[in-house]
N, C-alpha and C positions, 0 to 999 in steps of 0.2 A: 695462554690463550691469545689468539691473534686479535689485534685491535679492531673494533667495529668499523665497518665501512661507512663513510659519510655519503650522503646524497650529493648529486651534482650541484645543487643549490648551496649546500653547506661547504662544499669544496671551493666554490667560487666566492664564498662570503668574505674570506680573509683577503681576497683580491679586491680590486676596486668594485664597489657595488654599483649597480647601474639600473636604469629603467628605460622603457621604450619612450622615444621622443614624442612630444605632442605635435601634431601636424599644424602648420601655420594657417589655421582657418579661424573663422569667427567662433569665439568661445561658446560652448554648449554646456547644458546642464549635465554634469557627470552621472553616468548610470551606475547603480550599485551592482557590483559584480558578485555572483554567487561563487563561493569558494569550492573548488573541486576537491574531491576526496583523493584524486590521483596525485602522486608526488610531482611537485613542480620541477621542471628540468630546464637548465639554461639553454639546451639545444632547441627546445620548443620555443623559447623566448626569442631566439635569434630570428625566427621567421616573423616575429612581431615588429622588428625594427625596419621601417620602410626605407627604401633607397629612393627617396623622392616621393612625390604624390602619385599613387596609382590611379589609373583611369578606371575606377570601379563603378562610377555612376553610369547607369544604362542610357541616360539622356545624352545624346551627342552634343547638343548645344551647351549643356552644363560642363561636359568634359572639356570642350574646346575653350570655354570661358576660363576654367581653372588653368588650362595650359597657357592662355594669353595673359592672365592677370594675377594668378595666385600660385605660381610654381617657381619661386626664386631660389630654391635650395640648390647648392652646388651639385654638379654631376647628374642633375635630373633632366627630364625631357624639356621642361620649361626653360631651364638655364641654357640648354643647347639651342633652343629656339631663339632666345635672346641673343646668343652669340652669333647665330646666323643672320639675324636682322642687323646687328651692329656691323658685321662683316660686309653686308650688302651696302649699308650706308657709307662706310669708309671707302669701299671700292667705287661707288657711284660718285662721291665727292672728288676723289682723286682723279678719276677719269675725266670729269668735267673740267677740273682745273687744268689738266694737261691738254685738254681739247682746245683751250684758249690760246695755246702756242701754235702758230700757223704751221711751222715745220712738222711738229708732232701730229697735228690734225691731218695734214696732207698724207702722212705715212700710215697713221693708225686710226684714221677717221672711222672706218667701218667697225673696228673693234670698240671704239668709244661709243658709237651708236648702239652696238649690240649690248654693251654693258648698261646703257641707259634704258633700253627696252626691257632688259631683264629686271632691272631695279624697279621700273614702273609696274611691271606685272606683279612682282613680289609685294610692293607697297599697296597696290590696289587690292590684292587678295587679302592682305592683312587688314586693311581698312574694312573690306566687306565682312570679314570674319568678326571683327570687333563690333561692327554695326549690327550683325545678326545675333551675336551671343550676349550683348549687353541687356537685352530684354529680360526683365525679371530679376536682374542682379544689381539694381540700384537701391539706395537707402529708402527712397520714396516708393510706396506701393502704388505705382501708376500703371498705365497700359503699356503694351509693348511699343506702340508708336511714340508715346511720350518719352520712354526710356531712350529710344534710338535718336529722337530729335535732341534730347538732352546731351547725348554723347556727341552728336554731329556739330552742335553749336558750342561745345566746350572748347577750352584752349587746346587740350591735347587732340581732340577730334579735328579741329581746324588745322593743326600742324600735320596730322596724319593725312588729311585730304590734300593740303598744299604740297606735300612731299611728292605726289605723283600726278595730280590733275593738270597743273600748268605744263609739265613736261609732256604729258600725253597729248595735250592740245597742240603743242609745238611739233611733236612727231607726226601728228595727223595732218597738219597743214604743210609739212615739209620744210619748215624754216629751221633747219638743223643748226644754223649759226647762233641761234638764240639759246640753245641748250646749255652752253657754258655759263651763261648768266643765271640760269636756274639751278646750277649745281649746288648752291649753298642751301637751298630749301630743305633737302633731306637731312642736313646736318642737325636741324632743330629737333628731329625725332629722338636724338640722343637724350633729350630732357627726360623722356619717359624711362630710359634705361640707366640713367646716371644719377645715383643718389646725391652726388656732390652738386650737380646742376640743379636738382630739385631743391636741395637745401639752400643754395644761393638765391633761387627765385623766392623761396619761402622767406628768407631773411629780408630781401628787398621789399616783399609785400608787407612783412611785419613792421618795417620801418618806413613805410611809404609816406606817412605824415611828416616825419623828420626830414626825409629826402625832399619832399615838396617844399618844406621850409627852406632847405638849402638852396633850391632852385630860385625861390623868391628872393632870398638874400643875394644870390649871384646876379640876378637881373637888376636888382637895385644898385649893386656895386658897379656893374657894367654901365648903367645909365649915368651914374655919378661921375665916373672917370671919363666917359665919353663926352659928357657935357662940359667938364672942365677943360679937356684938351681941345674941344671944338671952340670954346671961348678964347683959348690962348692961341691956337694955331690956324684958325680959319682964314686969317688975312695973310699969313705967311705961306701956307700950303693949301690954297683953295681947291686944288685938283685932288688932294688926298684927304684933307680934313675939313672940307668946305661945308659938310652937312653932318648932323648928328649920326645918321646911319653909317656914314663912312667912318666916323670916329668910333662907333660901336665895334666895327671890325677890328680896329687897333686895340680896343679895350679887351675884347674876347681873346685875341691872340696873346696879349700881354698877361692877362690874368691866368691864362692857361699855361704860362711859362714856355710857350712855343717859340715866339720871337722870330717870325719869318724874315723880318727886316725890310718888307716892302713898304711899310709905313712907320716912320720914326719921327719923334719930335726934334725940332732943330733949335728952338728957343731954350734959354736957361730955365725959365719957369716950367716949360713943358717937360723938360728932362727931370726936373724936381718932382713933378706930379707922377711921372713914369716910375720913379723909384718906389713911391708908395703903392702904385698899382702892382708892381712886381711882388712886393712884400705881401700885399693882400691876396695875390694869386696863390701863394703857398697855403694860406688859410683856406681859400676856396677849394683847393684840392684835398687838403688834409681832412676837412670836416666831413664830407660824404664818405671818403675812404674809411675813416675811423668808425663811422656809423655802420657801414656795410660789413666791415671786417668783424666788428664786435658782435653784430647780429648773426653773422655766418658762424662764428665760433660757438655762440649759444645754441644755434639751431643744430649744429653737429653734436654738441654735448647732449641736447635734448633727444635727438634721434638715438644716439648710443645708449642713453639712459633707458629709453623705452625698450630697446632690444634686450639689454642686459637685465633690466628689471623683470621683463616678461619671462626670461629664462630662469631667473632665480625664484620667481613666484611659483613656478611649477615644481620646484624641489620640495618634497614632502616636509623637510625640516623647516622650510621657510614659507610654506603656502598659507599659513594662518597669521603671519606677521603683518604689521602695518607697513605702509609705504616708507615712512621715516626709518623704521628699523631695517628694512631691506636696503634703503639708501646708505645706511651706515656700513652694511656689509659690502656694498658695491665699492666703497672707498678703499677697501682692503684687497680688492681683486687686482691681480696683475696679469697682463697678457703674456702668452708664450707661444712660440711657433716651433714646431718640430718637423724635420724633413722626413721624407719617405725612408723607411728602414731604421730610423732612429729609435732607440729604446728609451721610453719615458720612465718606466718602473720595472725593476727586476724582482724576481721571486726571492723572498727572504728579506727584502728591504723593509724598514720600518714605515708604517703608513702615517704620513704627516700632513697630507693635503688632500683636497678634493678638486676635481677637474670638471670643467664644462667644455664640451666640444662645440665650437661655433662654426667650424667648417673643416671637413676632412673625415678621416676614418682611422680608427685604431683597432688593433687585435689583441685580445687578452688570451695568453697561452696558459690554460689551467692544466693540472696534472692529467685530467681525463679528456679534455676537449678544448677547442678554441672558440672564442666568442668575439664577434666583430660589433663595434659600436660606431655609429655615424653621426651626422649633424644633429644637434639638439639634445643628444644624450649627455649624461653626466655619470661620474663614478667617484667613489672614495668618500662619500659624505659620512658614512658610519665611522670612518677612521678619525673623524674629528672628535668623537666621544669615546671610542674604544680603540686603544692603541694595540694593534695586532700586526703580525708579520704578513707581508704580501705572499699569497700562495700562487700568484700568477705573474707573468711578465707581460707588460704592455708595450706594444710596438706600433709605430705609425705605418699604415699600409700606403699612405700617400701624404703629401704635405698637409699638416693639420694645424689649425689655430685653436688655442685653448685659453680659457680663463682659469686661473689658479687661485685658490683660497687656502692659505697655510693654516695649519692647526693652531699655531701659536697666536696668530692674529685673531682667529676665531674665538679662542678661549679668552683672550684679552677683551674681546667685544662683549661676550656674555657675562664677564665679571663686572663690566660697567652697566650692563642692562639686565637686571634680575628678571624682568618680564620675558625678555628674549631667551634667557637661560631656561625658564620654566617651560616655554613653548618647545624649545629644542629637546629637552629631556623627555617631555611628555610624548612628542611626536616620534622620537627615536624609539622609546619604549613600546609604543603601540605598533610601530612598524616591525620591530623584532618579534613581538608576540604574534602578529598576523602572518608575516611572510617568512620568519625564521632566517633572516639574512645572515646572521652569525650563529654558529652552533654554540651550545652551552659550554662545551669543553673549551672552545676558543675564548669565550668570555672569561671563564675561570683562569685560563692561561694568562690573559691580559691582566686580571686582577692580581695574580701571583707575581707577575713581572713588576706591577706597580708597587706591591708590598716590598719586594726585594730592593727596589730603589730607595 
């Protein structure tokens, strides 16, 4: 008698298990889905995996807001829009820098002006779109006018406005020579699109009190050394150190370890004071640098923690665990990048890990069909509890970044945490009963293999 045929879901079960990614929107109350009597097919589920956020909302303003603010996934329409804006910013800044060179401006002045006009139009349209779509999308439930005024007077709103308004005024008045001086303004728009720049500003804001304290200390040190050198050198160099403000210039240059050499002490006592000023300058530089670098590293860790924690919290095996338990799992994660065409898992390999796709796309070649998984999806979590052979080959269709959790680390973790182990076994059992991700025959095969060992 020929062996019974397995459904597509059961055929794919021994391969990395997977789920549809959750769109990066504000969390909503999950709806209870009614189980269909029709057999579930992996082919049907492929259509459920979005390639970026679809423009399904009938409201044009809402769709445009989602495009401008909440569509950061790679290879989506929103990511391409961001790339376009960044490209215009870079082109505009480079053109204005080159326009400051007289020879280049004489030869390519018309081109530089055309680039500036194009950039002004793009930035103005973006500003108008943001000003229009922000209504009704703020945390406060206020009027449309209040929401728009809030954006217009925010830091990012002012940056967006200054990126094109001064240049537009200069173009309208015909003073093209001033355009080069305004070329740096669009550069600050990168703050919106650069996570690193936002993290740095957040770090500076978080440590603002400590940095203000450093500035107060620096002012005190400058006044101290300036007063000392003024008292020592005022009669020797009245033209350079005859007043305390003149001595403050020397103190600032010395504490900054710049040493222009335009003002130097000539007396022995003045040189002795300068030695201590130079040594103090090292401390004045190291103190704020250490504060900002530490805060920046913590901000980056915090941002990565939030992203990774949100991804792990959506995994059914971990959805009911506490933040501390998920944090323990995060310490065991390791990053991996695979290039286009690289094979991650081969059919017949032992299932020893689960994978989270942070960016990119992979294709699972099953005996009956192929399944593609994109950003935010995960696969292989059942393999952490049931050791089975892979029935599919996983290949990267483009460069893909993954987070990998090895089965050995996972089992070591649940051995230390009985509560975590109970949650994992309970969730996995419920999932197998409801969705049938693994066939009974495959589970029996895994149990027989474990007994043979």
